[in-house]
C-alpha positions, 0 to 999 in steps of 0.5 A: 500499500503505497499511501494509507489515509483514513479515520480514527472513531472513538466512542467515549462513555459519558455517563449511564448509557450515553457515549460521544463519538469523535472522529479524527482523520489521518493522512498516513500511519504516523498520523494515526499514531499521533491521534491515538496517543493524544486521545488517552487510554481505556476508550470504550470503543475504537474503529479504524478505517484505513484506505488505500491502493493495493495491487493497483486497486483501492482497498479499505480495511476496518479495525475494531478495538474493545479499548486501546492504550499506550505500550510503555517500555 
């Protein structure tokens, strides 16, 4: 995949039964990493949609996570 771009959608619990969604666009994988780091940890739900060209065709990848956090080494 020559270039990957997409959106990071984060569903944040705002109280009993309430969820607020925040969507951040990114234009490369570094932008995705930066968006994840800026949004913190322990989010209820995260979806990453990545689009790009692979094998001459436009492809889309969707990843859903129950939560995410930083790996501090």
